[in-house]
C-alpha positions in Angstrom: -37.8 17.3 179.0 -40.9 16.4 179.7 -41.7 20.1 181.2 -40.9 21.5 177.8 -42.6 18.9 176.0 -46.1 20.2 176.5 -44.2 24.3 176.1 -43.6 23.2 172.7 -46.6 21.8 171.3 -48.0 24.9 172.9 -45.8 27.2 170.7 -46.9 24.5 167.5 -50.3 24.2 168.4 -50.9 26.9 166.2 -49.3 25.3 163.4 -49.9 21.7 164.2 -54.0 22.2 163.7 -53.3 24.6 160.8 -52.1 21.2 158.6 -54.6 19.2 160.1 -57.3 20.9 158.6 -55.5 21.1 155.5 -55.2 17.6 155.4 -59.0 17.6 156.1 -59.7 19.6 153.4 -57.7 18.1 151.4 -59.3 14.6 152.1 -62.9 15.4 151.2 -62.0 17.5 147.8 -61.2 14.6 145.6 -64.8 13.0 146.9 -66.8 16.2 145.7 -65.0 16.0 142.3 -65.9 12.5 142.1 -69.0 13.8 143.0 -69.4 16.3 140.6 -68.3 14.4 137.5 -70.5 11.7 138.7 -73.7 14.4 138.5 -72.3 15.6 135.0 -72.0 12.1 133.5 -75.4 10.8 134.7 -77.2 9.5 131.4 -80.7 10.5 133.2 -80.1 13.5 133.9 -82.8 15.4 131.8 -80.3 18.6 131.4 -78.0 16.7 130.7 -79.4 15.4 127.3 -80.9 18.3 126.3 -77.3 20.2 126.3 -78.6 22.6 128.8 -76.1 24.3 131.2 -78.6 23.4 134.3 -77.1 22.0 137.1 -79.0 19.3 139.1 -79.4 20.8 142.7 -80.3 19.1 145.6 -84.1 19.3 147.2 -82.5 20.4 150.7 -81.3 24.0 148.9 -85.1 24.7 147.9 -86.0 28.0 146.3 -83.0 29.6 147.4 -80.9 27.5 144.8 -83.3 27.4 141.7 -83.5 31.7 141.8 -79.7 31.2 141.8 -80.3 29.3 138.9 -82.0 31.6 137.0 -79.5 34.5 137.9 -77.0 32.9 136.1 -78.5 31.5 133.5 -79.4 34.6 132.7 -75.8 36.4 133.5 -74.3 33.5 130.7 -77.0 34.6 128.7 -75.7 38.1 128.6 -72.2 37.2 128.7 -73.1 35.4 125.3 -75.0 38.0 123.6 -71.9 40.1 124.4 -69.3 37.5 123.2 -71.7 35.6 120.1 -69.7 36.7 117.0 -66.1 35.6 118.1 -67.5 32.5 118.6 -68.5 29.5 116.6 -72.6 28.8 116.8 -72.2 24.7 116.6 -70.0 23.6 119.3 -69.4 20.6 121.5 -71.8 20.5 125.3 -69.3 21.8 127.5 -69.9 19.4 130.4 -68.3 17.1 127.8 -65.7 14.5 129.6 -62.5 13.0 127.4 -61.3 10.4 129.2 -60.7 10.5 132.9 -59.3 13.5 133.3 -60.1 15.9 130.1 -62.8 17.9 129.4 -64.5 20.9 127.9 -63.6 24.2 129.1 -67.6 25.3 130.9 -67.4 28.7 129.3 -70.6 30.5 127.9 -70.2 31.9 125.3 -69.6 28.4 123.8 -73.2 26.6 125.4 -74.6 25.4 122.0 -75.3 22.1 120.7 -77.0 20.9 117.3 -80.3 20.2 117.5 -81.4 16.5 116.1 -83.3 17.6 112.4 -86.0 15.4 113.5 -87.2 17.6 116.1 -87.5 20.5 114.1 -91.2 21.3 114.3 -93.6 24.4 113.4 -95.8 24.8 116.8 -98.2 28.2 117.1 -98.2 30.1 120.5 -100.9 31.6 119.3 -103.7 31.4 115.6 -101.7 32.8 112.9 -103.8 36.2 112.1 -101.6 38.2 109.7 -100.2 36.4 106.0 -97.5 37.8 103.6 -98.8 37.0 100.2 -95.6 37.4 97.9 -96.4 36.7 94.5 -93.9 36.6 91.6 -94.4 40.0 89.8 -94.8 40.8 85.9 -96.0 36.6 85.5 -99.6 36.3 84.2 -100.1 33.0 84.7 -99.9 33.8 88.5 -102.6 35.8 88.6 -105.5 32.9 89.1 -103.4 31.4 92.2 -103.2 34.6 93.6 -107.0 35.3 93.4 -107.7 31.9 94.6 -105.4 32.3 97.6 -106.6 35.7 98.2 -109.9 34.3 98.5 -108.9 31.7 100.2 -107.6 33.4 102.9 -110.1 36.3 103.2 -113.4 34.5 102.6 -112.5 31.0 104.7 -109.8 31.6 106.8 -111.1 35.3 108.2 -107.3 36.3 108.1 -105.5 39.9 107.2 -103.4 39.4 104.2 -100.7 41.6 102.9 -99.7 42.5 99.5 -97.1 44.6 98.3 -99.0 47.8 96.7 -97.2 46.6 93.0 -99.1 44.0 93.2 -102.6 45.1 93.8 -101.9 48.2 91.4 -101.5 45.7 88.6 -104.0 46.5 85.5 -105.2 42.6 84.9 -106.1 42.7 89.0 -107.7 45.8 88.7 -109.8 45.3 86.0 -111.3 42.3 87.7 -115.0 43.3 89.3 -115.2 39.4 90.7 -111.6 40.3 93.1 -112.7 43.7 93.7 -114.4 43.0 97.0 -111.1 40.7 98.1 -108.9 43.2 96.5 -110.5 46.4 99.0 -109.3 44.1 101.8 -105.9 44.0 100.9 -103.2 45.4 103.1 -100.6 47.1 101.1 -97.2 47.7 102.1 -94.1 49.4 99.8 -90.5 47.9 100.2 -88.3 50.5 101.6 -91.2 52.6 103.2 -93.6 50.4 105.1 -91.9 48.1 107.8 -94.2 44.7 108.5 -91.6 43.0 110.4 -93.3 43.0 113.5 -97.5 41.9 112.2 -96.6 38.9 110.0 -97.0 35.1 111.1 -97.1 33.4 108.3 -95.2 34.2 105.0 -96.6 32.2 101.7 -94.9 33.0 98.3 -96.1 32.5 94.6 -93.6 31.8 92.3 -90.0 30.1 91.9 -86.9 30.8 94.2 -86.4 34.4 93.8 -90.0 35.2 95.4 -88.5 33.6 99.0 -85.2 35.2 98.7 -87.0 38.5 98.5 -88.9 37.6 101.3 -85.9 37.0 102.9 -84.9 40.2 102.6 -88.1 42.2 103.9 -87.0 41.0 106.9 -84.2 41.8 108.4 -84.8 40.6 112.1 -86.5 37.9 112.7 -88.6 36.2 109.8 -91.8 34.2 110.6 -92.4 30.9 109.0 -92.6 30.4 105.0 -94.7 27.9 102.8 -93.5 28.5 99.4 -95.3 26.9 96.2 -93.7 25.8 93.4 -95.0 28.2 90.7 -91.9 29.3 88.7 -88.6 27.9 86.5 -86.6 26.1 88.8 -88.5 25.7 92.0 -85.5 24.0 94.7 -86.4 26.1 97.2 -90.5 25.3 96.4 -91.6 22.2 97.4 -95.4 23.3 97.7 -97.5 21.9 94.5 -100.4 24.6 94.5 -103.2 21.6 93.2 -103.9 20.9 96.5 -103.0 24.3 98.6 -106.3 24.7 100.4 -105.4 21.3 102.4 -101.5 22.0 102.5 -102.7 25.5 104.2 -104.7 23.7 106.4 -102.6 21.5 107.6 -99.8 24.4 108.2 -102.2 26.3 110.5 -103.2 22.8 112.5 -99.1 23.3 113.1 -96.9 20.2 113.6 -95.4 20.5 110.6 -91.5 20.2 109.8 -89.5 23.2 108.8 -85.7 23.8 107.7 -84.0 26.9 109.2 -82.6 27.8 106.5 -78.9 30.0 107.6 -78.5 33.9 106.4 -74.9 35.6 106.2 -75.1 39.0 108.1 -73.0 41.4 105.8 -71.8 44.4 106.8 -70.2 46.8 104.2 -67.6 49.0 106.1 -66.6 52.2 104.1 -62.5 53.4 104.7 -61.8 51.2 107.1 -58.3 50.4 105.8 -55.6 53.5 106.2 -54.0 54.6 102.7 -50.1 53.8 104.1 -48.2 50.1 103.5 -47.0 48.3 106.6 -44.5 45.5 106.4 -44.6 42.6 108.1 -42.9 39.3 107.3 -44.4 35.9 107.0 -42.6 32.2 107.0 -43.0 31.6 103.3 -42.7 34.5 101.7 -40.9 36.6 103.5 -41.9 40.7 103.7 -45.3 41.5 102.5 -46.8 45.0 102.2 -50.2 45.6 103.5 -52.6 48.3 104.6 -52.8 48.7 108.0 -56.0 47.7 109.7 -57.6 50.9 111.9 -59.9 49.6 113.9 -61.4 53.0 115.0 -61.8 54.2 111.1 -64.5 52.9 108.8 -68.3 53.5 108.3 -70.9 51.4 108.0 -72.8 52.1 104.7 -74.9 48.9 104.4 -75.6 46.1 107.0 -78.5 43.4 105.7 -79.3 39.8 105.7 -78.8 37.2 102.7 -80.0 34.2 102.1 -78.1 32.5 99.4 -74.2 34.7 98.6 -72.6 37.6 98.3 -70.6 37.6 95.1 -67.4 39.8 94.9 -66.4 39.9 91.3 -64.6 42.3 89.1 -66.8 44.3 87.5 -66.8 45.4 84.0 -62.9 45.5 84.2 -61.1 43.0 81.8 -57.7 42.9 84.5 -58.3 40.5 87.4 -60.3 40.5 90.1 -57.1 40.7 93.1 -58.9 40.5 97.0 -58.0 39.4 100.5 -59.4 37.1 102.1 -59.5 37.4 106.3 -60.5 34.9 108.7 -60.9 36.1 111.9 -59.1 38.5 111.5 -55.8 36.3 109.9 -54.7 36.8 106.4 -56.2 33.6 104.3 -55.8 34.2 100.9 -55.7 35.9 98.1 -58.4 35.8 95.2 -57.1 36.5 92.1 -59.4 35.5 88.7 -63.2 36.5 88.4 -63.7 36.7 92.0 -65.2 34.8 95.1 -68.6 33.0 96.7 -69.5 33.1 99.5 -72.7 31.1 100.2 -74.9 29.5 103.2 -75.8 25.5 102.8 -79.2 27.1 101.0 -77.1 28.6 98.8 -74.6 26.0 97.8 -76.9 24.7 94.7 -77.4 28.2 93.6 -74.5 30.4 92.3 -71.3 28.3 94.1 -72.5 24.6 92.2 -72.4 26.6 88.8 -68.7 27.5 90.2 -68.0 23.6 91.2 -68.7 23.5 94.9 -70.4 21.5 96.5 -73.6 20.8 97.6 -74.4 21.1 101.6 -77.7 20.4 103.0 -79.0 23.4 104.1 -79.5 22.0 108.1 -75.4 22.0 108.2 -74.1 25.1 110.1 -71.2 25.9 107.5 -69.8 29.0 105.2 -69.0 27.9 101.8 -66.5 30.0 100.1 -66.1 29.6 96.0 -64.0 31.1 93.9 -65.0 32.2 90.3 -62.6 31.0 87.6 -59.3 31.3 89.8 -56.0 32.0 88.4 -54.6 29.0 89.9 -54.9 25.2 89.8 -54.7 24.3 93.6 -57.7 27.1 94.5 -60.3 24.2 95.6 -63.9 25.6 97.1 -63.5 25.2 101.2 -65.9 25.2 104.1 -65.7 26.8 107.0 -67.5 26.2 111.0 -70.4 29.0 111.0 -70.4 31.4 113.3 -66.8 32.9 112.1 -66.0 36.0 110.6 -64.9 36.5 107.1 -63.8 39.7 105.9 -63.5 40.9 102.0 -61.1 43.9 100.8 -59.0 44.8 97.4 -55.3 43.8 97.8 -53.4 47.1 97.8 -51.7 46.3 94.4 -55.5 45.5 92.9 -55.2 46.8 89.4 -59.1 47.7 89.4 -61.6 48.0 91.9 -64.5 45.1 92.3 -68.0 45.1 92.9 -70.4 43.4 95.4 -73.9 41.9 95.0 -76.2 40.4 97.9 -78.4 37.4 96.6 -78.2 39.6 93.3 -79.4 42.6 94.3 -78.1 45.9 95.8 -75.3 46.0 93.3 -72.3 48.3 94.6 -68.6 48.9 93.5 -65.7 48.7 96.6 -62.9 50.6 96.4 -59.3 50.6 98.2 -60.1 50.9 102.0 -63.1 49.6 102.1 -64.3 46.1 103.3 -67.1 43.3 103.5 -67.5 41.3 106.8 -69.6 38.3 106.7 -70.6 35.8 109.7 -73.4 34.1 109.9 -77.0 35.3 111.1 -78.5 34.9 114.3 -82.0 35.1 112.1 -82.8 32.0 110.0 -85.1 31.6 107.2 -87.7 28.9 109.0 -88.8 27.4 105.9 -91.4 24.6 106.1 -91.0 21.3 104.7 -93.8 19.6 101.9 -92.7 16.0 103.7 -89.6 16.3 105.7 -87.1 18.2 105.4 -84.3 15.2 103.9 -87.0 14.0 101.7 -87.7 17.5 100.3 -83.6 18.3 99.7 -82.8 15.4 98.2 -86.4 15.2 95.7 -85.5 18.6 94.7 -81.9 17.5 93.7 -83.2 15.2 91.4 -86.3 17.1 90.2 -84.4 21.0 89.6 -81.0 19.9 89.0 -81.0 16.1 87.5 -78.3 15.1 90.4 -76.9 11.2 89.8 -80.2 11.1 86.7 -79.1 8.4 84.2 -79.8 5.2 82.7 -79.4 2.3 84.8 -77.5 -0.5 83.2 -79.8 -4.0 82.7 -79.9 -6.5 84.4 -77.9 -10.1 83.3 -79.9 -12.5 82.5 -76.7 -15.3 82.9 -75.4 -15.5 86.6 -72.6 -16.5 85.8 -69.0 -14.0 85.1 -69.0 -12.1 82.6 -65.5 -12.7 81.6 -66.7 -16.1 81.2 -69.3 -15.7 79.0 -67.5 -13.8 76.2 -64.9 -16.8 75.7 
C-alpha cells in the first residue's frame, strides 16, 4: 500500500495542483474586489468628485497606463455618440454604490452627471472678434439703441459686427448720414441663404423674447453665448437693461459671467413613416385595438430643426377635435383628444405651456414637458418626462381631420395620416448670459413679467394676543 500511494499521488498530481491554484485565485479575488471598491469610494479621489469615468492608476504603470486610459476614454466617447439618443442625458454616476453589494452597471452610454448650477460660468479661450446683433424689426424705438450699440462695438471695441440685411436696408437707418460710416463697416447676411454659424463669437439681442428665439433658429448646431437686452414687451428671457449697456458688455468681454444652458428640442418631421394597413394588438385593459403598423424602413425626413420654446400640434382650422397619438421611446402612452398638445422645454414652460396650465420649470432642470391644450378629459394633467427620451406624435387612425404643427411659432405645416413628429432633447443648448445669476434672474422675471405670487400683504396686528380672543 505504501508503494501504491506515491503512484496514486502521481496520477492525481495534475488534478490536485489545479484545485490548489483555483483556491489560491479564489482567495485573492475578494481582496482585489475590495481594493477596487475602496478606490471607487474614496472621497478624496478627484476623478470621483468630478463625475468622470477615469480610474486611479498606480504610478508604477507609467505612460502605458495613461495611453490605455486615453484609448479607453476615446472608445467610450465613440460608443456614447452612437448610443446617445437612446438613453437619458442625465443619470447617476455609474460607480455609485447602494449598500455593500448593489451598484449602477458601468455603462459608458450613461456617463453623465448633473452639474452644479453655480459652476456654469462663461470664459473666453480667445478674445471675441465677431458679434452678431439681432434687432427687433418694425420697431422705430429701437433705432437709436441699435446705432449706439453698433457704434460702440465698431469704434471702441474694434469688432466685426454682423446684422441682418433687412435691418440695414431700413429707410430710417439709411437716411442717417452720421451713421453711414458705421453702416458701411457692418457685415450683412440673409436668413436661409448665408451661413454664419462658424464665425460668430457673441450674440447681442435688442428687443423682446422673440429676438432670442430668432437668434436660436439661426444656429442649428452649436450656439454662441447670447446677451439679451430688454427692449420689448415682455422680456422674460432678456435680463439686461440697455441704460448701462457699455458696462455690461465690458463685463461679458472680461469673462467669468454666469450663464444658463437653455436646452433645446431636436425635432424631425417624417413623412410616410406609417403603413396604411392596420394591425391588431391587444392590451390588458381595452382588449383589441386597431393601430397603424410602424415601418422603420419607410419615411422621409422633410424637416429637422432645433426648437427653444415648444412644438405645438393643434387642430388647425378644423372644427373637429384633434386626435393624435403620443409615443415615448416607441411605446404608445396615450391619445390626445382636444385642441392639441404642447411639447416644450423648461424655457418654454413659461410661454404657451404656462397659458395652458402647465407648471413653470427652471431652465436648468433637464426635462421635457407635455401639456394638452383644452383636453376633452378632466383627468388629463400636464406631465414632465426625463430629458433624453424620444417622443413621437402621429395622427390617430380614426382621426377625423389632419393636424398642424409649428415650431417656436414658425414654419407651420400640416400633418397628414402616416406622418410623424419625433422630438428629443438636443445636444446643442443655448448659453444665455445672466445679469446677476441663474436663480435671481429667473425669479425676478417671474415676479416682474408674470407677476408670480404678487399680492397685497396682510397688515401686522397691533395686539399680540390671539385674534379669537380679541373678537370676544
